[in-house]
VEXTOR-586000 format. One record per residue: x, y, z of N, C-alpha, C in turn; residue in three letters. Coordinates in steps of 0.2 Angstrom, whole numbers. Example, Ala and Ser with C-alpha at 12.3 -4.5 7.8 and 13.67 -1.06 7.14 Angstrom:
! residues 2
<torlum n_c1="66" n_c2="-28" n_c3="39" ca_c1="62" ca_c2="-22" ca_c3="39" c_c1="66" c_c2="-16" c_c3="39" r="Ala"/>
<torlum n_c1="64" n_c2="-11" n_c3="35" ca_c1="68" ca_c2="-5" ca_c3="36" c_c1="64" c_c2="0" c_c3="39" r="Ser"/>
This chain:
! residues 146
<torlum n_c1="-436" n_c2="-616" n_c3="131" ca_c1="-430" ca_c2="-613" ca_c3="131" c_c1="-427" c_c2="-612" c_c3="138" r="Unk"/>
<torlum n_c1="-421" n_c2="-613" n_c3="138" ca_c1="-417" ca_c2="-612" ca_c3="145" c_c1="-414" c_c2="-605" c_c3="144" r="Unk"/>
<torlum n_c1="-413" n_c2="-602" n_c3="150" ca_c1="-410" ca_c2="-595" ca_c3="150" c_c1="-403" c_c2="-596" c_c3="148" r="Unk"/>
<torlum n_c1="-401" n_c2="-591" n_c3="144" ca_c1="-394" ca_c2="-591" ca_c3="141" c_c1="-389" c_c2="-590" c_c3="147" r="Unk"/>
<torlum n_c1="-384" n_c2="-595" n_c3="147" ca_c1="-379" ca_c2="-595" ca_c3="152" c_c1="-375" c_c2="-588" c_c3="152" r="Unk"/>
<torlum n_c1="-374" n_c2="-585" n_c3="147" ca_c1="-370" ca_c2="-579" ca_c3="147" c_c1="-373" c_c2="-573" c_c3="150" r="Unk"/>
<torlum n_c1="-380" n_c2="-574" n_c3="151" ca_c1="-384" ca_c2="-568" ca_c3="154" c_c1="-385" c_c2="-570" c_c3="161" r="Unk"/>
<torlum n_c1="-384" n_c2="-575" n_c3="164" ca_c1="-385" ca_c2="-577" ca_c3="171" c_c1="-382" c_c2="-572" c_c3="176" r="Unk"/>
<torlum n_c1="-376" n_c2="-571" n_c3="175" ca_c1="-373" ca_c2="-566" ca_c3="180" c_c1="-376" c_c2="-559" c_c3="180" r="Unk"/>
<torlum n_c1="-378" n_c2="-557" n_c3="174" ca_c1="-381" ca_c2="-550" ca_c3="174" c_c1="-388" c_c2="-550" c_c3="177" r="Unk"/>
<torlum n_c1="-392" n_c2="-556" n_c3="175" ca_c1="-398" ca_c2="-556" ca_c3="178" c_c1="-398" c_c2="-557" c_c3="186" r="Unk"/>
<torlum n_c1="-393" n_c2="-561" n_c3="188" ca_c1="-392" ca_c2="-562" ca_c3="195" c_c1="-391" c_c2="-555" c_c3="199" r="Unk"/>
<torlum n_c1="-387" n_c2="-551" n_c3="195" ca_c1="-385" ca_c2="-544" ca_c3="198" c_c1="-391" c_c2="-540" c_c3="198" r="Unk"/>
<torlum n_c1="-395" n_c2="-540" n_c3="193" ca_c1="-401" ca_c2="-536" ca_c3="193" c_c1="-406" c_c2="-538" c_c3="198" r="Unk"/>
<torlum n_c1="-407" n_c2="-545" n_c3="199" ca_c1="-411" ca_c2="-547" ca_c3="204" c_c1="-409" c_c2="-545" c_c3="211" r="Unk"/>
<torlum n_c1="-402" n_c2="-545" n_c3="213" ca_c1="-400" ca_c2="-543" ca_c3="219" c_c1="-401" c_c2="-536" c_c3="220" r="Unk"/>
<torlum n_c1="-400" n_c2="-532" n_c3="215" ca_c1="-400" ca_c2="-525" ca_c3="215" c_c1="-408" c_c2="-523" c_c3="217" r="Unk"/>
<torlum n_c1="-412" n_c2="-527" n_c3="214" ca_c1="-420" ca_c2="-526" ca_c3="215" c_c1="-421" c_c2="-527" c_c3="222" r="Unk"/>
<torlum n_c1="-418" n_c2="-533" n_c3="225" ca_c1="-419" ca_c2="-535" ca_c3="232" c_c1="-417" c_c2="-530" c_c3="237" r="Unk"/>
<torlum n_c1="-411" n_c2="-527" n_c3="235" ca_c1="-408" ca_c2="-522" ca_c3="240" c_c1="-413" c_c2="-515" c_c3="239" r="Unk"/>
<torlum n_c1="-414" n_c2="-513" n_c3="233" ca_c1="-419" ca_c2="-507" ca_c3="233" c_c1="-425" c_c2="-508" c_c3="236" r="Unk"/>
<torlum n_c1="-428" n_c2="-514" n_c3="236" ca_c1="-435" ca_c2="-515" ca_c3="239" c_c1="-434" c_c2="-515" c_c3="246" r="Unk"/>
<torlum n_c1="-429" n_c2="-518" n_c3="249" ca_c1="-427" ca_c2="-518" ca_c3="256" c_c1="-427" c_c2="-511" c_c3="259" r="Unk"/>
<torlum n_c1="-423" n_c2="-507" n_c3="255" ca_c1="-422" ca_c2="-500" ca_c3="258" c_c1="-428" c_c2="-496" c_c3="257" r="Unk"/>
<torlum n_c1="-432" n_c2="-497" n_c3="251" ca_c1="-438" ca_c2="-493" ca_c3="250" c_c1="-444" c_c2="-495" c_c3="255" r="Unk"/>
<torlum n_c1="-445" n_c2="-501" n_c3="255" ca_c1="-451" ca_c2="-504" ca_c3="259" c_c1="-449" c_c2="-506" c_c3="266" r="Unk"/>
<torlum n_c1="-444" n_c2="-503" n_c3="269" ca_c1="-442" ca_c2="-504" ca_c3="276" c_c1="-447" c_c2="-501" c_c3="281" r="Unk"/>
<torlum n_c1="-450" n_c2="-506" n_c3="285" ca_c1="-455" ca_c2="-503" ca_c3="289" c_c1="-462" c_c2="-505" c_c3="286" r="Unk"/>
<torlum n_c1="-463" n_c2="-508" n_c3="280" ca_c1="-469" ca_c2="-509" ca_c3="277" c_c1="-469" c_c2="-516" c_c3="275" r="Unk"/>
<torlum n_c1="-470" n_c2="-521" n_c3="279" ca_c1="-469" ca_c2="-528" ca_c3="277" c_c1="-473" c_c2="-531" c_c3="272" r="Unk"/>
<torlum n_c1="-479" n_c2="-528" n_c3="272" ca_c1="-484" ca_c2="-530" ca_c3="267" c_c1="-482" c_c2="-529" c_c3="260" r="Unk"/>
<torlum n_c1="-480" n_c2="-523" n_c3="259" ca_c1="-477" ca_c2="-521" ca_c3="252" c_c1="-471" c_c2="-524" c_c3="250" r="Unk"/>
<torlum n_c1="-467" n_c2="-525" n_c3="255" ca_c1="-460" ca_c2="-529" ca_c3="254" c_c1="-461" c_c2="-536" c_c3="252" r="Unk"/>
<torlum n_c1="-466" n_c2="-539" n_c3="255" ca_c1="-467" ca_c2="-546" ca_c3="254" c_c1="-470" c_c2="-547" c_c3="247" r="Unk"/>
<torlum n_c1="-475" n_c2="-542" n_c3="245" ca_c1="-478" ca_c2="-542" ca_c3="238" c_c1="-472" c_c2="-541" c_c3="233" r="Unk"/>
<torlum n_c1="-468" n_c2="-536" n_c3="234" ca_c1="-462" ca_c2="-535" ca_c3="230" c_c1="-458" c_c2="-541" c_c3="229" r="Unk"/>
<torlum n_c1="-456" n_c2="-544" n_c3="234" ca_c1="-452" ca_c2="-550" ca_c3="234" c_c1="-455" c_c2="-556" c_c3="230" r="Unk"/>
<torlum n_c1="-462" n_c2="-557" n_c3="231" ca_c1="-466" ca_c2="-562" ca_c3="227" c_c1="-465" c_c2="-560" c_c3="220" r="Unk"/>
<torlum n_c1="-467" n_c2="-554" n_c3="218" ca_c1="-466" ca_c2="-552" ca_c3="211" c_c1="-459" c_c2="-553" c_c3="208" r="Unk"/>
<torlum n_c1="-454" n_c2="-551" n_c3="212" ca_c1="-447" ca_c2="-552" ca_c3="209" c_c1="-446" c_c2="-560" c_c3="208" r="Unk"/>
<torlum n_c1="-448" n_c2="-564" n_c3="213" ca_c1="-446" ca_c2="-571" ca_c3="213" c_c1="-449" c_c2="-574" c_c3="207" r="Unk"/>
<torlum n_c1="-455" n_c2="-572" n_c3="206" ca_c1="-459" ca_c2="-575" ca_c3="200" c_c1="-456" c_c2="-572" c_c3="193" r="Unk"/>
<torlum n_c1="-454" n_c2="-566" n_c3="193" ca_c1="-452" ca_c2="-563" ca_c3="187" c_c1="-445" c_c2="-566" c_c3="185" r="Unk"/>
<torlum n_c1="-440" n_c2="-567" n_c3="190" ca_c1="-434" ca_c2="-569" ca_c3="189" c_c1="-433" c_c2="-577" c_c3="188" r="Unk"/>
<torlum n_c1="-439" n_c2="-580" n_c3="190" ca_c1="-439" ca_c2="-587" ca_c3="188" c_c1="-441" c_c2="-589" c_c3="181" r="Unk"/>
<torlum n_c1="-444" n_c2="-584" n_c3="178" ca_c1="-447" ca_c2="-585" ca_c3="171" c_c1="-441" c_c2="-585" c_c3="166" r="Unk"/>
<torlum n_c1="-441" n_c2="-588" n_c3="161" ca_c1="-436" ca_c2="-588" ca_c3="156" c_c1="-435" c_c2="-582" c_c3="152" r="Unk"/>
<torlum n_c1="-440" n_c2="-578" n_c3="152" ca_c1="-440" ca_c2="-571" ca_c3="149" c_c1="-440" c_c2="-565" c_c3="153" r="Unk"/>
<torlum n_c1="-440" n_c2="-566" n_c3="160" ca_c1="-440" ca_c2="-560" ca_c3="165" c_c1="-446" c_c2="-556" c_c3="164" r="Unk"/>
<torlum n_c1="-451" n_c2="-559" n_c3="163" ca_c1="-458" ca_c2="-555" ca_c3="162" c_c1="-462" c_c2="-556" c_c3="169" r="Unk"/>
<torlum n_c1="-464" n_c2="-550" n_c3="171" ca_c1="-467" ca_c2="-550" ca_c3="178" c_c1="-474" c_c2="-553" c_c3="177" r="Unk"/>
<torlum n_c1="-478" n_c2="-555" n_c3="182" ca_c1="-485" ca_c2="-558" ca_c3="181" c_c1="-489" c_c2="-552" c_c3="180" r="Unk"/>
<torlum n_c1="-495" n_c2="-553" n_c3="177" ca_c1="-500" ca_c2="-548" ca_c3="175" c_c1="-503" c_c2="-545" c_c3="181" r="Unk"/>
<torlum n_c1="-504" n_c2="-538" n_c3="181" ca_c1="-508" ca_c2="-535" ca_c3="187" c_c1="-514" c_c2="-538" c_c3="188" r="Unk"/>
<torlum n_c1="-516" n_c2="-540" n_c3="194" ca_c1="-522" ca_c2="-543" ca_c3="196" c_c1="-523" c_c2="-550" c_c3="195" r="Unk"/>
<torlum n_c1="-517" n_c2="-553" n_c3="194" ca_c1="-517" ca_c2="-561" ca_c3="193" c_c1="-516" c_c2="-564" c_c3="200" r="Unk"/>
<torlum n_c1="-518" n_c2="-570" n_c3="200" ca_c1="-518" ca_c2="-574" ca_c3="207" c_c1="-511" c_c2="-574" c_c3="209" r="Unk"/>
<torlum n_c1="-506" n_c2="-574" n_c3="205" ca_c1="-499" ca_c2="-574" ca_c3="208" c_c1="-497" c_c2="-568" c_c3="212" r="Unk"/>
<torlum n_c1="-500" n_c2="-563" n_c3="211" ca_c1="-498" ca_c2="-557" ca_c3="214" c_c1="-501" c_c2="-557" c_c3="221" r="Unk"/>
<torlum n_c1="-506" n_c2="-560" n_c3="223" ca_c1="-509" ca_c2="-560" ca_c3="229" c_c1="-505" c_c2="-564" c_c3="234" r="Unk"/>
<torlum n_c1="-503" n_c2="-561" n_c3="240" ca_c1="-499" ca_c2="-564" ca_c3="245" c_c1="-503" c_c2="-567" c_c3="250" r="Unk"/>
<torlum n_c1="-504" n_c2="-573" n_c3="251" ca_c1="-507" ca_c2="-577" ca_c3="256" c_c1="-503" c_c2="-583" c_c3="259" r="Unk"/>
<torlum n_c1="-504" n_c2="-585" n_c3="265" ca_c1="-499" ca_c2="-590" ca_c3="268" c_c1="-500" c_c2="-596" c_c3="264" r="Unk"/>
<torlum n_c1="-506" n_c2="-598" n_c3="261" ca_c1="-507" ca_c2="-604" ca_c3="258" c_c1="-505" c_c2="-604" c_c3="250" r="Unk"/>
<torlum n_c1="-503" n_c2="-598" n_c3="248" ca_c1="-501" ca_c2="-597" ca_c3="241" c_c1="-495" c_c2="-601" c_c3="239" r="Unk"/>
<torlum n_c1="-495" n_c2="-605" n_c3="233" ca_c1="-489" ca_c2="-608" ca_c3="231" c_c1="-486" c_c2="-605" c_c3="226" r="Unk"/>
<torlum n_c1="-479" n_c2="-606" n_c3="225" ca_c1="-475" ca_c2="-602" ca_c3="220" c_c1="-476" c_c2="-606" c_c3="214" r="Unk"/>
<torlum n_c1="-478" n_c2="-603" n_c3="208" ca_c1="-478" ca_c2="-606" ca_c3="202" c_c1="-474" c_c2="-602" c_c3="197" r="Unk"/>
<torlum n_c1="-469" n_c2="-604" n_c3="194" ca_c1="-466" ca_c2="-600" ca_c3="189" c_c1="-470" c_c2="-599" c_c3="183" r="Unk"/>
<torlum n_c1="-468" n_c2="-593" n_c3="180" ca_c1="-472" ca_c2="-591" ca_c3="174" c_c1="-470" c_c2="-595" c_c3="168" r="Unk"/>
<torlum n_c1="-474" n_c2="-598" n_c3="164" ca_c1="-472" ca_c2="-602" ca_c3="158" c_c1="-474" c_c2="-597" c_c3="152" r="Unk"/>
<torlum n_c1="-469" n_c2="-596" n_c3="148" ca_c1="-470" ca_c2="-592" ca_c3="142" c_c1="-467" c_c2="-594" c_c3="136" r="Unk"/>
<torlum n_c1="-468" n_c2="-590" n_c3="130" ca_c1="-465" ca_c2="-592" ca_c3="124" c_c1="-458" c_c2="-590" c_c3="124" r="Unk"/>
<torlum n_c1="-454" n_c2="-592" n_c3="119" ca_c1="-447" ca_c2="-591" ca_c3="118" c_c1="-446" c_c2="-583" c_c3="117" r="Unk"/>
<torlum n_c1="-440" n_c2="-580" n_c3="120" ca_c1="-439" ca_c2="-574" ca_c3="119" c_c1="-431" c_c2="-573" c_c3="117" r="Unk"/>
<torlum n_c1="-430" n_c2="-569" n_c3="112" ca_c1="-423" ca_c2="-568" ca_c3="110" c_c1="-418" c_c2="-566" c_c3="115" r="Unk"/>
<torlum n_c1="-412" n_c2="-567" n_c3="114" ca_c1="-407" ca_c2="-565" ca_c3="119" c_c1="-406" c_c2="-558" c_c3="119" r="Unk"/>
<torlum n_c1="-407" n_c2="-554" n_c3="114" ca_c1="-407" ca_c2="-547" ca_c3="114" c_c1="-412" c_c2="-544" c_c3="118" r="Unk"/>
<torlum n_c1="-418" n_c2="-547" n_c3="118" ca_c1="-424" ca_c2="-545" ca_c3="122" c_c1="-423" c_c2="-546" c_c3="129" r="Unk"/>
<torlum n_c1="-419" n_c2="-551" n_c3="131" ca_c1="-418" ca_c2="-553" ca_c3="138" c_c1="-413" c_c2="-548" c_c3="141" r="Unk"/>
<torlum n_c1="-408" n_c2="-546" n_c3="137" ca_c1="-403" ca_c2="-541" ca_c3="139" c_c1="-406" c_c2="-534" c_c3="140" r="Unk"/>
<torlum n_c1="-411" n_c2="-533" n_c3="136" ca_c1="-415" ca_c2="-526" ca_c3="137" c_c1="-419" c_c2="-527" c_c3="143" r="Unk"/>
<torlum n_c1="-422" n_c2="-532" n_c3="145" ca_c1="-426" ca_c2="-533" ca_c3="151" c_c1="-421" c_c2="-533" c_c3="157" r="Unk"/>
<torlum n_c1="-415" n_c2="-535" n_c3="157" ca_c1="-411" ca_c2="-535" ca_c3="162" c_c1="-409" c_c2="-528" c_c3="164" r="Unk"/>
<torlum n_c1="-408" n_c2="-524" n_c3="158" ca_c1="-406" ca_c2="-517" ca_c3="159" c_c1="-412" c_c2="-513" c_c3="162" r="Unk"/>
<torlum n_c1="-418" n_c2="-515" n_c3="160" ca_c1="-424" ca_c2="-511" ca_c3="163" c_c1="-425" c_c2="-513" c_c3="170" r="Unk"/>
<torlum n_c1="-423" n_c2="-519" n_c3="172" ca_c1="-424" ca_c2="-520" ca_c3="179" c_c1="-418" c_c2="-517" c_c3="183" r="Unk"/>
<torlum n_c1="-412" n_c2="-516" n_c3="180" ca_c1="-407" ca_c2="-512" ca_c3="184" c_c1="-409" c_c2="-505" c_c3="185" r="Unk"/>
<torlum n_c1="-412" n_c2="-502" n_c3="179" ca_c1="-415" ca_c2="-495" ca_c3="180" c_c1="-421" c_c2="-494" c_c3="185" r="Unk"/>
<torlum n_c1="-425" n_c2="-500" n_c3="185" ca_c1="-430" ca_c2="-500" ca_c3="190" c_c1="-428" c_c2="-499" c_c3="197" r="Unk"/>
<torlum n_c1="-422" n_c2="-503" n_c3="198" ca_c1="-419" ca_c2="-503" ca_c3="205" c_c1="-417" c_c2="-496" c_c3="207" r="Unk"/>
<torlum n_c1="-413" n_c2="-493" n_c3="202" ca_c1="-411" ca_c2="-486" ca_c3="203" c_c1="-417" c_c2="-481" c_c3="204" r="Unk"/>
<torlum n_c1="-422" n_c2="-482" n_c3="200" ca_c1="-428" ca_c2="-478" ca_c3="201" c_c1="-431" c_c2="-479" c_c3="208" r="Unk"/>
<torlum n_c1="-432" n_c2="-485" n_c3="210" ca_c1="-434" ca_c2="-487" ca_c3="217" c_c1="-430" c_c2="-484" c_c3="222" r="Unk"/>
<torlum n_c1="-424" n_c2="-484" n_c3="222" ca_c1="-420" ca_c2="-481" ca_c3="227" c_c1="-420" c_c2="-474" c_c3="227" r="Unk"/>
<torlum n_c1="-420" n_c2="-470" n_c3="222" ca_c1="-419" ca_c2="-463" ca_c3="221" c_c1="-426" c_c2="-459" c_c3="221" r="Unk"/>
<torlum n_c1="-431" n_c2="-462" n_c3="219" ca_c1="-437" ca_c2="-458" ca_c3="218" c_c1="-443" c_c2="-460" c_c3="221" r="Unk"/>
<torlum n_c1="-443" n_c2="-466" n_c3="225" ca_c1="-449" ca_c2="-468" ca_c3="229" c_c1="-448" c_c2="-467" c_c3="236" r="Unk"/>
<torlum n_c1="-453" n_c2="-464" n_c3="239" ca_c1="-453" ca_c2="-463" ca_c3="246" c_c1="-460" c_c2="-465" c_c3="249" r="Unk"/>
<torlum n_c1="-460" n_c2="-467" n_c3="255" ca_c1="-466" ca_c2="-469" ca_c3="258" c_c1="-468" c_c2="-464" c_c3="263" r="Unk"/>
<torlum n_c1="-475" n_c2="-463" n_c3="264" ca_c1="-478" ca_c2="-458" ca_c3="268" c_c1="-483" c_c2="-461" c_c3="273" r="Unk"/>
<torlum n_c1="-483" n_c2="-459" n_c3="279" ca_c1="-488" ca_c2="-461" ca_c3="284" c_c1="-492" c_c2="-455" c_c3="286" r="Unk"/>
<torlum n_c1="-499" n_c2="-455" n_c3="286" ca_c1="-503" ca_c2="-450" ca_c3="289" c_c1="-503" c_c2="-450" c_c3="296" r="Unk"/>
<torlum n_c1="-502" n_c2="-445" n_c3="300" ca_c1="-503" ca_c2="-444" ca_c3="307" c_c1="-510" c_c2="-443" c_c3="309" r="Unk"/>
<torlum n_c1="-511" n_c2="-443" n_c3="316" ca_c1="-518" ca_c2="-442" ca_c3="318" c_c1="-520" c_c2="-435" c_c3="316" r="Unk"/>
<torlum n_c1="-516" n_c2="-430" n_c3="316" ca_c1="-518" ca_c2="-423" ca_c3="315" c_c1="-518" c_c2="-422" c_c3="307" r="Unk"/>
<torlum n_c1="-517" n_c2="-427" n_c3="303" ca_c1="-518" ca_c2="-426" ca_c3="296" c_c1="-512" c_c2="-424" c_c3="292" r="Unk"/>
<torlum n_c1="-506" n_c2="-423" n_c3="295" ca_c1="-500" ca_c2="-422" ca_c3="292" c_c1="-497" c_c2="-428" c_c3="290" r="Unk"/>
<torlum n_c1="-493" n_c2="-428" n_c3="284" ca_c1="-490" ca_c2="-433" ca_c3="281" c_c1="-482" c_c2="-433" c_c3="283" r="Unk"/>
<torlum n_c1="-480" n_c2="-439" n_c3="286" ca_c1="-473" ca_c2="-440" ca_c3="287" c_c1="-470" c_c2="-444" c_c3="282" r="Unk"/>
<torlum n_c1="-465" n_c2="-441" n_c3="278" ca_c1="-462" ca_c2="-445" ca_c3="273" c_c1="-455" c_c2="-448" c_c3="276" r="Unk"/>
<torlum n_c1="-454" n_c2="-454" n_c3="274" ca_c1="-448" ca_c2="-458" ca_c3="276" c_c1="-443" c_c2="-457" c_c3="270" r="Unk"/>
<torlum n_c1="-438" n_c2="-452" n_c3="270" ca_c1="-433" ca_c2="-451" ca_c3="265" c_c1="-427" c_c2="-454" c_c3="267" r="Unk"/>
<torlum n_c1="-424" n_c2="-458" n_c3="262" ca_c1="-417" ca_c2="-461" ca_c3="264" c_c1="-412" c_c2="-457" c_c3="262" r="Unk"/>
<torlum n_c1="-406" n_c2="-459" n_c3="263" ca_c1="-400" ca_c2="-455" ca_c3="261" c_c1="-399" c_c2="-455" c_c3="253" r="Unk"/>
<torlum n_c1="-402" n_c2="-460" n_c3="250" ca_c1="-401" ca_c2="-461" ca_c3="242" c_c1="-407" c_c2="-457" c_c3="239" r="Unk"/>
<torlum n_c1="-412" n_c2="-455" n_c3="242" ca_c1="-417" ca_c2="-451" ca_c3="239" c_c1="-415" c_c2="-445" c_c3="236" r="Unk"/>
<torlum n_c1="-417" n_c2="-444" n_c3="230" ca_c1="-415" ca_c2="-438" ca_c3="226" c_c1="-420" c_c2="-432" c_c3="228" r="Unk"/>
<torlum n_c1="-417" n_c2="-427" n_c3="230" ca_c1="-421" ca_c2="-421" ca_c3="232" c_c1="-419" c_c2="-415" c_c3="227" r="Unk"/>
<torlum n_c1="-424" n_c2="-413" n_c3="224" ca_c1="-424" ca_c2="-408" ca_c3="219" c_c1="-423" c_c2="-401" c_c3="222" r="Unk"/>
<torlum n_c1="-420" n_c2="-397" n_c3="218" ca_c1="-420" ca_c2="-390" ca_c3="221" c_c1="-425" c_c2="-385" c_c3="217" r="Unk"/>
<torlum n_c1="-429" n_c2="-388" n_c3="213" ca_c1="-434" ca_c2="-384" ca_c3="209" c_c1="-431" c_c2="-378" c_c3="205" r="Unk"/>
<torlum n_c1="-425" n_c2="-378" n_c3="203" ca_c1="-422" ca_c2="-373" ca_c3="199" c_c1="-426" c_c2="-371" c_c3="193" r="Unk"/>
<torlum n_c1="-429" n_c2="-376" n_c3="190" ca_c1="-432" ca_c2="-375" ca_c3="183" c_c1="-439" c_c2="-372" c_c3="185" r="Unk"/>
<torlum n_c1="-442" n_c2="-373" n_c3="191" ca_c1="-448" ca_c2="-370" ca_c3="192" c_c1="-447" c_c2="-362" c_c3="194" r="Unk"/>
<torlum n_c1="-442" n_c2="-361" n_c3="197" ca_c1="-441" ca_c2="-354" ca_c3="199" c_c1="-439" c_c2="-349" c_c3="193" r="Unk"/>
<torlum n_c1="-437" n_c2="-352" n_c3="188" ca_c1="-436" ca_c2="-348" ca_c3="182" c_c1="-442" c_c2="-348" c_c3="177" r="Unk"/>
<torlum n_c1="-445" n_c2="-342" n_c3="176" ca_c1="-451" ca_c2="-343" ca_c3="171" c_c1="-449" c_c2="-344" c_c3="164" r="Unk"/>
<torlum n_c1="-453" n_c2="-347" n_c3="160" ca_c1="-451" ca_c2="-348" ca_c3="153" c_c1="-450" c_c2="-341" c_c3="149" r="Unk"/>
<torlum n_c1="-446" n_c2="-341" n_c3="144" ca_c1="-446" ca_c2="-335" ca_c3="140" c_c1="-452" c_c2="-334" c_c3="136" r="Unk"/>
<torlum n_c1="-454" n_c2="-328" n_c3="136" ca_c1="-460" ca_c2="-326" ca_c3="132" c_c1="-458" c_c2="-323" c_c3="125" r="Unk"/>
<torlum n_c1="-462" n_c2="-324" n_c3="120" ca_c1="-461" ca_c2="-321" ca_c3="114" c_c1="-461" c_c2="-313" c_c3="115" r="Unk"/>
<torlum n_c1="-457" n_c2="-310" n_c3="110" ca_c1="-456" ca_c2="-303" ca_c3="111" c_c1="-462" c_c2="-299" c_c3="109" r="Unk"/>
<torlum n_c1="-467" n_c2="-302" n_c3="105" ca_c1="-473" ca_c2="-299" ca_c3="103" c_c1="-479" c_c2="-303" c_c3="106" r="Unk"/>
<torlum n_c1="-484" n_c2="-299" n_c3="107" ca_c1="-490" ca_c2="-303" ca_c3="110" c_c1="-493" c_c2="-307" c_c3="105" r="Unk"/>
<torlum n_c1="-492" n_c2="-306" n_c3="98" ca_c1="-495" ca_c2="-310" ca_c3="93" c_c1="-489" c_c2="-313" c_c3="89" r="Unk"/>
<torlum n_c1="-486" n_c2="-318" n_c3="91" ca_c1="-480" ca_c2="-321" ca_c3="87" c_c1="-481" c_c2="-323" c_c3="80" r="Unk"/>
<torlum n_c1="-488" n_c2="-325" n_c3="78" ca_c1="-489" ca_c2="-328" ca_c3="72" c_c1="-492" c_c2="-322" c_c3="67" r="Unk"/>
<torlum n_c1="-492" n_c2="-316" n_c3="69" ca_c1="-495" ca_c2="-311" ca_c3="65" c_c1="-493" c_c2="-310" c_c3="58" r="Unk"/>
<torlum n_c1="-486" n_c2="-311" n_c3="57" ca_c1="-484" ca_c2="-310" ca_c3="50" c_c1="-483" c_c2="-316" c_c3="46" r="Unk"/>
<torlum n_c1="-486" n_c2="-322" n_c3="48" ca_c1="-485" ca_c2="-328" ca_c3="44" c_c1="-492" c_c2="-328" c_c3="40" r="Unk"/>
<torlum n_c1="-490" n_c2="-331" n_c3="34" ca_c1="-496" ca_c2="-331" ca_c3="29" c_c1="-500" c_c2="-337" c_c3="31" r="Unk"/>
<torlum n_c1="-507" n_c2="-336" n_c3="29" ca_c1="-512" ca_c2="-341" ca_c3="30" c_c1="-513" c_c2="-345" c_c3="24" r="Unk"/>
<torlum n_c1="-515" n_c2="-351" n_c3="25" ca_c1="-517" ca_c2="-355" ca_c3="19" c_c1="-524" c_c2="-353" c_c3="16" r="Unk"/>
<torlum n_c1="-525" n_c2="-351" n_c3="10" ca_c1="-531" ca_c2="-350" ca_c3="7" c_c1="-533" c_c2="-355" c_c3="2" r="Unk"/>
<torlum n_c1="-539" n_c2="-356" n_c3="2" ca_c1="-541" ca_c2="-361" ca_c3="-3" c_c1="-542" c_c2="-357" c_c3="-10" r="Unk"/>
């Protein structure tokens, strides 16, 4: 099965978005960036946009490793659309929620936070949950008896 022509622009857009997100997120960490590029290349070369299995030989990045596209069964067009949307969401998640940290000699961690990283204000943690008005909220409920 060849990739549907109507979905090629959307898949290309998701691929470019993942490339940009990985470049921003893994800036300064070439090992992780090369691994991410390898997985993305293999995923977007497959007709169903399925990533390689964790621990597979395709994920190992070595200079003598050759690129092998993933051969799979046929997937419906609706499933491919869903996977394209998932990859777009993954790119957003990577940009906003993933940071990298390096431990210094004195044991402290330095985080590399970008302009796009989401910083929470912990407002929900500061407000305690509402407690029931009585210490025994189930006191007046009937119990099942045999």
